[in-house]
C-alpha positions in Angstrom: 4.2 89.0 -9.0 0.3 89.2 -9.3 -1.7 87.4 -7.0 -3.8 84.6 -8.4 -7.5 84.7 -7.6 -8.8 82.4 -4.8 -12.4 81.4 -3.9 -13.8 79.1 -1.5 -17.1 78.1 -0.7 -17.5 78.4 3.2 -19.8 75.3 3.0 -16.8 73.2 1.8 -14.9 72.3 4.9 -12.0 70.9 3.1 -11.1 73.9 1.2 -11.7 76.2 4.4 -9.4 74.3 6.1 -6.8 74.6 3.6 -7.4 78.5 3.5 -7.0 78.6 7.3 -3.7 76.6 7.0 -2.4 78.9 4.3 -3.1 81.9 6.7 -1.5 80.3 9.6 1.7 79.6 7.7 2.0 82.9 6.2 1.5 81.7 2.8 -1.6 83.4 2.4 -1.6 87.1 3.7 -4.8 89.0 4.3 -4.7 92.6 4.3 -8.2 93.1 5.6 -11.8 91.9 5.8 -14.5 94.0 4.5 -18.3 93.5 4.7 -19.8 92.3 1.3 -21.8 95.4 1.2 -18.5 97.5 0.8 -17.2 95.2 -2.2 -17.0 98.4 -4.3 -14.5 100.0 -1.7 -12.7 96.7 -1.4 -12.0 96.4 -5.2 -11.0 99.9 -5.3 -8.4 99.2 -2.3 -6.8 96.2 -4.5 -6.3 98.7 -7.5 -4.4 101.0 -4.9 -0.6 100.6 -5.0 0.8 99.2 -1.6 -2.0 96.8 -0.7 -0.1 93.9 0.4 -2.2 90.5 1.0 -5.9 89.6 -0.1 -9.0 91.6 0.6 -11.5 89.2 2.1 -15.2 90.0 1.6 -17.3 88.8 4.4 -21.0 88.4 4.9 
């Protein structure tokens, strides 16, 4: 099953709280957090078989 895209504006506390809840309950699996400057690497990682979970871009 393919993962649906998930985008949250960090300034929106309600959506951010929901994201935290999803991570805490295991409903949202985070594979790694990558700096925005390495977005190309993060995108390539998602295309690699075996990556389980979301790759989060950080600023």
